[in-house]
C-alpha positions as CSV (number, residue, x, y, z in Angstrom):
1,M,18.2,41.3,1.5
2,M,21.5,39.5,1.9
3,I,23.1,37.6,-0.8
4,D,22.5,34.2,0.8
5,D,18.5,35.1,0.8
6,L,18.9,35.9,-2.2
7,I,20.1,32.5,-3.6
8,V,17.3,30.9,-1.4
9,A,14.5,32.9,-2.9
10,N,16.0,32.5,-6.5
11,A,16.3,28.9,-6.2
12,A,12.6,28.9,-5.1
13,R,11.6,30.8,-8.0
14,W,13.5,28.8,-10.8
15,A,11.9,25.4,-8.8
16,T,8.4,26.7,-10.3
17,V,9.5,28.7,-13.4
18,E,7.6,28.4,-16.4
19,V,8.5,30.2,-19.6
20,S,5.7,32.2,-21.1
21,H,3.8,30.5,-23.8
22,A,4.6,33.2,-26.2
23,C,8.3,32.9,-25.6
24,V,8.9,29.3,-25.6
25,D,10.4,29.3,-29.0
26,S,12.5,32.5,-28.7
27,A,14.1,30.9,-25.2
28,K,14.8,27.6,-27.4
29,A,16.4,29.6,-30.4
30,I,18.6,31.4,-27.7
31,A,19.4,28.3,-26.0
32,K,20.5,26.5,-29.3
33,R,22.5,29.4,-30.1
34,I,24.5,29.4,-26.9
35,A,24.8,26.0,-27.0
36,A,26.1,26.2,-30.3
37,D,28.7,28.8,-29.1
38,R,30.1,26.6,-26.5
39,D,33.5,26.5,-27.7
40,F,33.5,30.0,-28.2
41,Y,32.5,30.6,-24.3
42,S,34.8,27.9,-23.3
43,S,37.9,29.9,-23.5
44,V,36.8,32.2,-21.2
45,S,35.3,29.9,-19.1
46,K,38.8,28.3,-18.8
47,A,40.3,31.6,-18.0
48,T,37.8,32.6,-15.3
49,G,36.0,29.5,-14.1
50,V,32.8,31.1,-15.0
51,P,30.5,28.2,-17.1
52,W,30.2,28.7,-20.6
53,W,26.4,28.8,-20.3
54,V,26.5,31.8,-17.9
55,I,28.7,33.5,-20.4
56,G,26.6,33.0,-23.1
57,I,23.5,34.3,-21.2
58,I,25.2,37.4,-20.2
59,H,26.7,37.8,-23.8
60,Y,22.9,37.8,-24.8
61,R,21.6,40.1,-22.0
62,E,24.5,42.6,-22.5
63,A,25.1,42.4,-26.2
64,D,22.5,40.7,-28.0
65,F,25.5,38.2,-28.8
66,S,27.4,40.9,-30.7
67,I,31.0,40.0,-30.8
68,K,31.5,43.7,-31.1
69,A,30.0,44.6,-27.8
70,S,32.1,43.9,-24.2
71,L,30.4,41.4,-22.2
72,A,30.9,44.0,-19.2
73,Q,28.0,46.1,-20.5
74,G,27.6,46.2,-24.3
75,D,29.8,49.1,-25.2
76,P,32.5,48.3,-27.7
77,W,35.1,46.6,-26.2
78,N,37.8,48.3,-28.5
79,K,37.0,51.6,-27.1
80,V,36.9,52.9,-23.4
81,S,33.6,51.8,-21.8
82,T,31.2,54.8,-21.2
83,H,28.4,52.8,-19.5
84,V,28.7,51.0,-15.9
85,P,31.8,49.7,-15.5
86,R,32.9,52.6,-16.9
87,G,36.7,53.1,-18.0
88,R,37.0,49.6,-19.3
89,G,39.6,49.1,-22.5
90,P,40.0,49.3,-24.9
91,F,40.8,45.6,-25.7
92,V,42.5,43.9,-28.4
93,S,39.6,41.1,-28.6
94,W,36.1,40.1,-27.3
95,Q,37.7,37.4,-25.4
96,E,40.5,39.8,-23.4
97,A,37.2,42.1,-22.7
98,A,35.2,39.3,-21.7
99,I,37.9,38.0,-19.1
100,D,38.4,41.5,-17.8
101,A,34.7,42.1,-17.2
102,L,34.2,38.5,-15.2
103,K,37.8,39.0,-13.2
104,N,38.2,42.7,-12.7
105,C,34.6,44.2,-12.5
106,A,31.8,43.8,-9.8
107,P,30.3,41.2,-9.3
108,Y,33.8,39.8,-9.8
109,A,32.2,36.5,-11.2
110,A,35.3,34.6,-11.5
111,R,35.6,34.6,-7.5
112,W,32.0,33.0,-7.5
113,K,31.7,29.7,-6.3
114,D,28.2,28.8,-6.0
115,W,27.0,27.6,-9.4
116,S,23.9,25.7,-8.6
117,F,20.9,27.0,-10.3
118,G,20.0,29.5,-7.2
119,G,23.5,30.7,-7.1
120,A,24.2,31.2,-10.9
121,L,20.8,33.1,-11.0
122,T,22.0,35.5,-8.1
123,L,25.1,36.0,-9.7
124,L,23.5,37.0,-12.7
125,E,21.6,39.2,-11.0
126,E,24.3,40.9,-9.4
127,Y,26.2,41.3,-12.7
128,N,23.0,43.2,-13.7
129,G,22.6,45.0,-10.4
130,L,20.5,44.4,-7.1
131,G,18.3,47.6,-7.3
132,Y,15.2,45.3,-8.2
133,E,15.3,43.4,-5.2
134,R,16.7,45.8,-2.7
135,V,15.0,49.1,-4.1
136,H,11.9,47.9,-5.8
137,H,11.4,44.8,-3.6
138,E,10.5,42.7,-7.0
139,A,11.9,39.8,-9.0
140,S,14.6,41.2,-11.4
141,P,13.5,40.7,-15.3
142,Y,17.3,40.4,-15.7
143,L,16.5,36.9,-14.9
144,W,12.9,36.5,-15.0
145,A,11.5,38.4,-18.0
146,A,9.5,35.9,-20.2
147,T,8.6,33.9,-17.1
148,N,5.8,33.6,-14.5
149,H,7.8,35.4,-12.1
150,E,8.0,38.6,-14.3
151,E,6.8,42.3,-13.0
152,W,6.5,45.4,-14.4
153,G,9.2,47.9,-14.0
154,K,12.9,47.8,-15.8
155,Y,15.9,49.8,-15.5
156,T,16.2,51.5,-19.0
157,A,20.0,52.7,-18.2
158,D,22.0,53.0,-15.2
159,G,20.1,53.8,-12.4
160,E,17.3,54.8,-14.7
161,W,14.2,53.3,-13.2
162,H,10.8,53.2,-15.2
163,H,7.7,51.3,-13.0
164,D,5.6,51.0,-16.5
165,I,7.9,49.1,-18.9
166,W,7.5,45.4,-19.4
167,D,11.2,43.8,-20.4
168,K,10.9,42.6,-24.0
169,Q,14.1,41.1,-24.0
170,L,14.3,37.3,-22.4
171,G,15.2,36.9,-18.8
172,A,18.1,34.8,-17.8
173,A,15.7,32.0,-16.1
174,A,13.9,31.6,-19.3
175,I,17.3,30.9,-21.4
176,L,18.4,28.6,-18.9
177,K,15.3,26.6,-18.4
178,A,15.5,26.3,-22.1
179,L,19.5,25.3,-22.1
180,C,18.8,22.5,-19.5
181,E,15.9,21.2,-21.9
182,L,18.9,20.6,-24.6
183,G,20.8,18.5,-21.9
184,P,23.0,18.6,-19.0
185,L,25.0,21.7,-18.5
186,E,28.0,20.3,-17.8
């Protein structure tokens, strides 16, 4: 699937997304945390052009909000990373590591220009990898976990696929939906 087609597919999924009832409160709590940390994410946003809310969603998905973990892949930013992208760091701060991840690591989020919902979700999917769409022909749980679009299967490590795992972490779309309910994403 080409990136333009994926943007269209993600926009169509977004138009019909519903957060699982069991996960609504968790999505709201995560969205409130991201919104409360807007100023923290804004310095990285100013340096990269990546919206603060996208950075917050990545921070949750990659590092469970730990400021000791890199935005790139969740490895400690004060050491050389061992997970993809490997060999990054060490850095002097979380912000420096985050800027490096968004500017210098695939998918080069700082170069992305389409921050529509379909575009932002596609960038987030690229951030995690396109294996779900391209190899398994299914919606990525990185985006769609805890929504009506989630499917069975998950990469549990770099390149390690398991067809019988259900993602327990909330997907980007569930969080984005909750963020939108808090107010406009400006």
